[in-house]
C-alpha positions in Angstrom: -29.0 49.2 70.7 -26.9 47.0 72.9 -25.0 48.5 75.7 -22.3 45.8 76.1 -18.6 46.6 76.5 -16.9 45.9 73.2 -13.3 47.2 74.2 -10.4 45.0 73.0 -7.3 44.2 75.0 -3.9 43.9 73.5 -0.3 43.8 74.5 1.4 47.0 74.8 4.6 47.7 72.9 6.6 47.5 76.2 5.2 44.1 76.9 6.1 42.8 73.4 9.5 44.1 73.7 10.0 42.4 77.2 8.7 39.1 75.8 11.0 39.3 72.8 14.0 40.1 75.2 13.1 37.1 77.3 13.0 34.9 74.2 16.2 36.2 73.1 18.0 35.5 76.3 16.6 31.9 76.5 17.7 31.2 72.9 21.2 32.7 73.6 21.6 30.4 76.5 20.2 27.2 74.9 21.0 27.2 71.2 24.8 27.1 71.5 24.4 24.0 73.8 22.0 22.4 71.3 24.3 23.0 68.4 27.4 21.8 70.3 25.4 18.6 71.3 24.6 18.0 67.7 28.1 18.4 66.4 29.6 16.2 69.1 26.9 13.5 68.4 27.9 13.8 64.7 31.6 13.3 65.6 30.8 10.2 67.7 28.6 8.5 65.0 31.1 9.2 62.2 34.0 8.1 64.2 32.4 4.8 65.2 31.6 4.3 61.5 35.2 5.1 60.4 36.6 2.6 63.1 34.2 -0.1 61.9 35.0 0.4 58.2 38.7 0.2 58.8 38.6 -2.7 61.1 36.5 -4.7 58.7 38.8 -4.0 55.8 41.9 -4.9 57.9 40.3 -8.2 59.2 39.4 -9.0 55.5 42.9 -8.2 54.3 44.4 -10.4 57.0 42.3 -13.3 55.9 43.4 -12.9 52.3 47.1 -11.8 52.7 48.1 -13.2 56.0 49.2 -11.5 59.3 50.4 -7.9 59.1 54.0 -8.9 60.1 54.2 -10.6 56.7 53.0 -7.4 54.7 55.4 -5.3 52.8 55.7 -1.9 54.5 58.9 -0.9 52.5 57.9 -0.9 48.9 58.7 2.5 47.7 61.4 5.1 48.0 59.6 7.7 50.1 57.2 7.4 53.0 54.2 8.4 51.0 55.1 5.9 48.1 55.4 3.2 50.7 52.0 4.2 52.1 50.4 4.1 48.6 51.7 0.7 47.8 50.6 -0.5 51.3 47.1 0.7 51.1 46.6 -0.1 47.4 47.7 -3.7 48.0 46.2 -4.5 51.3 43.3 -2.2 52.4 41.8 -0.4 49.5 40.3 -3.6 47.8 38.0 -3.7 50.9 37.0 -0.2 50.9 34.5 1.7 48.8 36.8 4.1 47.1 35.4 7.1 45.1 38.8 8.5 44.1 42.3 7.3 44.6 44.7 10.2 44.6 47.7 8.4 45.8 50.6 10.9 45.6 48.9 13.1 42.9 49.2 16.8 43.4 46.4 17.9 41.1 44.0 20.4 42.5 41.3 18.0 43.2 43.7 15.9 45.2 45.6 18.5 47.2 44.4 18.8 50.7 45.8 20.5 53.8 44.7 19.8 57.3 45.6 21.3 60.7 46.7 20.4 64.1 44.3 21.0 67.0 46.1 24.2 67.8 45.6 25.4 64.2 49.0 24.9 62.7 49.5 23.1 59.4 49.6 19.5 60.4 53.2 17.9 60.0 54.1 14.4 60.8 57.7 13.0 60.4 58.8 16.4 59.0 56.4 15.9 56.0 53.5 18.3 55.2 50.1 16.9 54.4 50.5 17.2 50.6 53.3 14.5 50.9 50.7 12.0 52.1 49.1 9.3 50.0 45.4 10.1 49.8 42.1 8.5 49.1 38.4 9.5 49.1 35.7 7.1 50.1 32.1 7.0 48.7 30.7 7.8 52.1 32.4 11.2 52.0 35.4 10.3 54.3 39.0 10.6 53.2 42.2 8.8 54.3 45.7 10.3 54.3 48.5 7.9 54.8 52.2 7.9 55.6 54.7 5.3 56.5 57.4 5.8 59.1 59.7 3.9 61.4 59.1 4.2 65.2 62.5 2.4 65.8 64.8 -0.1 64.1 62.3 -2.9 64.8 58.8 -1.3 64.3 57.2 0.4 61.4 53.9 2.1 61.3 51.4 3.4 58.6 49.7 6.4 60.0 46.2 6.7 58.8 44.4 10.1 59.2 40.7 9.7 58.6 38.7 12.9 57.8 35.2 11.9 58.8 33.6 14.7 56.6 36.1 14.8 53.8 36.7 18.3 52.3 34.3 20.0 54.8 35.8 22.2 57.4 37.4 22.5 60.0 39.8 19.9 58.7 41.4 19.8 62.2 43.0 16.9 64.2 40.8 15.6 67.0 37.7 17.5 65.7 37.0 15.9 62.2 40.3 14.1 61.5 41.4 11.3 63.6 44.6 9.3 63.7 44.8 5.5 63.5 48.0 3.5 63.3 48.6 0.3 61.5 51.8 -1.4 62.6 54.0 -4.4 62.5 57.2 -5.6 64.3 59.8 -6.7 61.9 60.6 -10.4 61.8 58.4 -11.3 64.8 55.2 -13.3 64.5 53.2 -10.8 66.6 49.5 -10.2 66.4 48.4 -7.4 64.0 48.3 -4.1 65.5 45.6 -1.5 64.7 45.9 1.0 67.5 44.9 4.4 68.6 48.0 6.3 69.5 48.2 7.4 73.1 50.0 6.8 76.3 48.7 4.8 79.3 46.3 7.3 80.9 43.9 10.0 79.9 45.9 12.7 81.7 49.0 11.6 79.7 47.0 11.8 76.4 45.7 15.2 77.2 49.0 16.8 78.6 52.0 14.9 77.4 54.2 16.0 74.5 53.7 17.4 71.0 50.6 15.1 70.2 48.4 15.9 73.3 44.6 16.3 72.9 44.4 20.0 74.0 44.2 23.2 72.2 46.7 24.7 74.6 49.4 22.3 72.9 50.7 24.6 70.3 52.4 22.2 68.0 52.0 20.9 64.4 51.0 17.5 65.8 48.6 18.4 68.5 45.3 16.5 68.6 47.0 13.2 67.5 46.0 11.6 70.8 42.4 12.5 70.6 41.4 9.3 68.8 42.8 7.2 71.7 41.1 9.4 74.2 37.6 9.0 72.6 38.2 5.3 72.1 38.9 5.0 75.8 35.9 7.0 76.6 33.6 4.5 74.6 33.7 6.7 71.5 32.0 9.4 73.4 33.0 13.1 73.3 33.5 14.0 77.0 31.8 17.0 78.5 34.1 19.8 79.6 33.7 18.7 83.1 34.5 15.0 82.2 37.5 16.2 80.2 38.8 18.2 83.3 38.3 15.1 85.4 40.5 13.2 82.9 43.3 15.6 83.5 42.5 18.4 81.1 41.7 22.0 81.6 38.7 24.1 80.6 40.9 26.3 78.4 42.3 23.2 76.6 38.9 21.6 75.9 39.0 20.8 72.1 35.4 20.2 71.1 32.4 22.4 70.7 
């Protein structure tokens, strides 16, 4: 018979538990960052796509219907009726629309979204169910409302939800504001703008529309589109956001 040593080595229970604990700590530290990066990349990609789709439709409409200052922003008795007419006439023919709800209040058309601070979004004292609404074949939705900024200028506020019905349905996170405007009686270039002031710090801190979760209003997050556009359609890191004038507590993304 052989006299070799056939003893087997194995991890002890303590060693296994320590290894699992280390893996758990590493996962707890890295997984949230990986998830946040994925979600922010998804925002960037979808927002760029939304901007390209709307810009292309707008340019085609201008080619066929003439400059925006010649368009009819005032056809209807309510803001949402005017928005429905405006989009149906000028933009929707150039978009791939899965469902046109207009002002319908049926269950498949009702949709409420929220400000960045979590309040029911409210623009021009009209709740979101008063907006004209459209769903695109790519899963995005557009909610629209016409309103006057002053006696000379009228806007159509477009709120694009980059993932449609999916949550969180929140301004600046998956819903982004685009403005289509014209100046009455003046042959000005078309205006397709991203609402905001003149500096990142103002967009983050100023007024009811600021891109900060610390801004506790029904319109908060409205300026986030402008902030992201000015940042090359990139979601800034928390450190970059602070450099722009924000605070760590007010950082709105994942």
